[in-house]
C-alpha positions as CSV (number, residue, x, y, z in Angstrom):
1,M,-139.3,13.1,58.8
2,P,-136.3,14.0,56.6
3,Y,-133.6,11.5,56.1
4,A,-130.5,11.8,58.4
5,Y,-126.9,10.7,58.1
6,V,-126.0,8.2,60.8
7,G,-122.5,7.0,60.3
8,S,-119.9,5.3,58.1
9,A,-116.9,3.0,58.0
10,A,-114.3,1.7,55.6
11,N,-112.1,-1.3,55.0
12,A,-108.5,-1.6,56.1
13,S,-105.4,-2.8,54.3
14,N,-107.1,-3.4,51.0
15,G,-109.3,-6.1,52.6
16,N,-112.8,-6.9,51.4
17,T,-114.6,-6.6,54.8
18,V,-115.8,-3.6,56.6
19,T,-116.5,-3.8,60.4
20,Y,-119.6,-1.8,61.2
21,S,-122.7,-2.1,63.3
22,P,-125.7,-0.2,61.8
23,T,-129.1,0.3,63.4
24,A,-131.7,-2.3,62.2
25,G,-134.0,-0.9,59.5
26,N,-131.7,1.8,58.3
27,F,-130.3,2.2,54.8
28,L,-126.7,1.4,53.8
29,L,-124.9,2.7,50.8
30,I,-121.9,0.6,49.7
31,I,-119.1,2.2,47.7
32,S,-116.4,0.0,46.0
33,S,-113.4,1.3,44.1
34,T,-110.6,-1.1,43.0
35,S,-107.8,-1.8,40.7
36,S,-108.6,-4.3,37.9
37,G,-107.5,-7.4,39.8
38,G,-108.7,-10.6,38.2
39,G,-110.2,-9.0,35.1
40,S,-113.5,-7.1,35.5
41,P,-114.0,-7.0,39.3
42,T,-117.8,-7.4,39.5
43,F,-119.0,-7.9,43.0
44,T,-121.7,-9.1,45.4
45,V,-122.4,-7.7,48.9
46,A,-123.4,-9.6,52.0
47,D,-123.4,-9.2,55.8
48,N,-123.3,-11.6,58.7
49,S,-127.0,-11.3,59.3
50,G,-128.2,-12.0,55.8
51,S,-129.6,-8.6,54.8
52,T,-130.5,-8.1,51.2
53,Y,-128.2,-5.9,49.0
54,T,-128.9,-4.6,45.5
55,V,-126.0,-3.7,43.2
56,D,-127.0,-0.4,41.6
57,V,-123.9,0.0,39.5
58,A,-121.7,-3.0,38.6
59,A,-118.0,-2.2,38.6
60,T,-117.2,0.1,35.7
61,A,-113.7,1.1,34.6
62,D,-112.5,4.7,34.3
63,A,-109.8,5.9,32.0
64,N,-107.1,4.7,34.5
65,N,-108.6,1.2,34.7
66,Q,-110.0,1.9,38.2
67,W,-113.3,0.1,38.7
68,N,-116.0,1.8,40.7
69,G,-119.4,0.3,41.8
70,F,-122.3,1.0,44.1
71,A,-124.8,-1.0,46.0
72,H,-127.4,-0.5,48.8
73,C,-129.4,-2.2,51.4
74,A,-132.8,-0.6,51.9
75,S,-133.4,-2.0,55.4
76,V,-130.5,-3.7,57.2
77,L,-131.3,-6.5,59.6
78,S,-130.4,-6.5,63.3
79,G,-127.1,-7.9,64.5
80,V,-125.0,-6.8,61.6
81,T,-121.3,-6.3,62.5
82,T,-119.5,-6.9,59.2
83,V,-120.2,-6.1,55.6
84,T,-118.2,-8.1,53.0
85,I,-117.8,-7.6,49.3
86,T,-116.9,-10.7,47.2
87,Y,-115.1,-9.9,43.9
88,N,-115.0,-12.3,41.0
89,G,-111.5,-13.4,40.3
90,G,-110.5,-12.7,43.9
91,T,-109.9,-9.5,45.8
92,P,-108.0,-6.9,43.6
93,G,-104.7,-5.5,44.8
94,S,-106.0,-2.1,45.5
95,V,-109.4,-1.9,47.3
96,Y,-111.3,1.1,48.8
97,I,-114.7,0.2,50.3
98,G,-117.0,2.6,52.1
99,V,-120.2,1.8,54.0
100,V,-122.5,4.8,54.7
101,E,-125.6,4.6,56.9
102,Y,-128.7,6.8,56.7
103,S,-132.1,6.7,58.4
104,G,-135.3,7.9,56.7
105,I,-134.7,6.5,53.3
106,S,-137.5,4.6,51.6
107,T,-137.4,0.8,52.1
108,S,-139.2,0.2,48.8
109,S,-136.9,0.6,45.7
110,P,-135.3,3.8,46.9
111,Y,-132.6,4.0,44.1
112,Q,-133.5,6.6,41.5
113,G,-130.2,6.7,39.5
114,I,-126.7,8.0,39.2
115,S,-124.8,10.4,37.0
116,A,-122.3,9.3,34.5
117,I,-118.8,9.2,35.8
118,N,-116.8,12.4,35.7
119,H,-113.1,11.5,35.5
120,Q,-110.8,14.5,36.3
121,A,-107.0,14.6,36.3
122,S,-105.6,17.6,38.2
123,P,-108.7,19.6,38.6
124,G,-107.0,22.1,41.0
125,T,-107.9,23.4,44.4
126,G,-110.4,26.0,43.4
127,A,-113.8,26.1,44.9
128,N,-116.1,23.4,43.6
129,A,-113.4,22.3,41.1
130,V,-114.1,18.6,41.7
131,T,-117.5,17.9,40.1
132,S,-119.8,15.2,39.0
133,N,-121.9,15.2,35.9
134,A,-125.5,16.0,36.3
135,F,-128.4,13.7,37.2
136,S,-132.1,14.7,37.6
137,N,-133.9,13.1,40.5
138,T,-137.3,11.7,39.5
139,S,-139.2,12.1,42.8
140,Q,-138.9,14.1,45.9
141,P,-138.1,14.6,48.7
142,A,-134.8,12.7,48.0
143,A,-131.3,12.2,49.3
144,I,-128.9,13.5,46.8
145,I,-125.5,11.9,47.6
146,G,-122.3,13.1,46.1
147,I,-119.3,10.7,46.0
148,S,-115.8,11.6,45.0
149,I,-113.0,9.0,44.8
150,D,-109.3,9.9,44.7
151,I,-108.3,6.8,42.7
152,F,-104.7,7.0,43.8
153,G,-105.5,7.3,47.5
154,N,-103.5,10.4,48.1
155,G,-105.5,11.4,51.2
156,P,-106.8,14.9,50.2
157,A,-109.0,16.9,52.5
158,W,-112.4,17.6,51.0
159,T,-114.8,20.5,51.6
160,A,-118.4,20.0,50.6
161,G,-119.7,21.7,47.5
162,T,-122.1,24.5,47.5
163,G,-125.4,23.4,49.1
164,Y,-124.1,20.1,50.4
165,T,-123.0,18.8,53.8
166,L,-119.8,16.8,54.0
167,R,-120.5,13.5,55.8
168,A,-117.4,11.3,55.6
169,Q,-113.8,11.0,54.4
170,L,-113.1,7.3,54.2
171,N,-109.7,5.6,53.9
172,S,-107.5,8.0,51.9
173,A,-109.8,7.9,48.9
174,I,-113.5,8.5,49.3
175,A,-115.5,11.6,50.2
176,V,-119.3,11.6,50.8
177,E,-121.7,14.6,50.9
178,D,-125.4,15.0,50.6
179,L,-128.3,17.5,50.3
180,R,-132.0,17.1,50.6
181,A,-133.9,17.8,47.3
182,T,-137.5,18.9,47.7
183,S,-138.2,19.3,44.0
184,N,-137.2,17.4,40.8
185,A,-134.2,19.1,39.3
186,S,-130.8,18.6,37.7
187,Q,-128.4,17.7,40.5
188,T,-124.6,18.1,40.4
189,A,-122.2,17.3,43.3
190,T,-119.1,19.4,43.7
191,F,-116.2,19.3,46.1
192,T,-113.2,21.5,47.0
193,T,-110.0,19.6,47.7
194,T,-106.5,20.3,49.1
195,H,-104.9,18.0,46.5
196,G,-105.6,19.4,43.1
197,T,-103.0,17.3,41.2
198,T,-104.4,13.9,41.8
199,T,-107.2,12.1,39.8
200,F,-110.9,12.0,40.9
201,D,-113.9,10.0,39.8
202,T,-117.0,11.9,41.0
203,Y,-120.7,10.9,40.9
204,V,-124.1,12.1,42.2
205,L,-126.8,9.5,43.2
206,A,-130.4,10.0,44.2
207,F,-132.4,7.9,46.7
208,T,-136.1,8.4,47.6
209,E,-136.8,9.6,51.1
210,A,-139.3,7.6,53.2
211,A,-142.8,8.9,53.2
212,S,-143.8,10.9,56.3
213,G,-146.5,9.2,58.3
214,G,-149.2,10.7,60.4
215,T,-152.2,9.7,62.5
216,L,-155.7,11.0,62.0
217,L,-157.0,11.5,65.6
218,G,-160.4,12.9,64.8
219,Q,-162.6,15.1,62.7
220,I,-165.1,17.8,63.5
221,W,-168.1,18.2,61.3
222,T,-170.2,21.4,61.2
């Protein structure tokens, strides 16, 4: 069965906790974008039920000293109501956190990789003007997830790029879209935005879809 977007949530008031109740066994993608705070704001992720989170991309600075990082939980435990990020050196002054839930993602090492950051100042409002760099998925079917971050939190409205479906606009800063890849190819995430004079960090990530299962009911021999 193809993967499916389930829901999402974000932190409030620059806090480091997101209130959210996912379905047990589903996949969570964690997005973190912060000011520098106490130096390099590396992070860990935990929830109130003790699910296992893997940091895929440690916080990395862009040209404006905004630090972005990504993590995932391949199979979240039951009873989760809060997801918390702990930053070394304390919580930075500016914090945007997104939690995005999918079903149908592999529970065994689903992360394939991420594109290099594409940092764009004033890309304009033209179609697909906000864009990631390219990344080639290494297996399929796969969830190709595009993330665009307005690092100044100006609250633009986003439209999904060609071929993608827009899933969430979180806080005033994060947009999430995805497409299902059924072949290995070079993938680029694009967006159209109503605020063409702000600054965006845009990425594309790939995660392996869960294998489709089936039951052999019988065979006829002739």
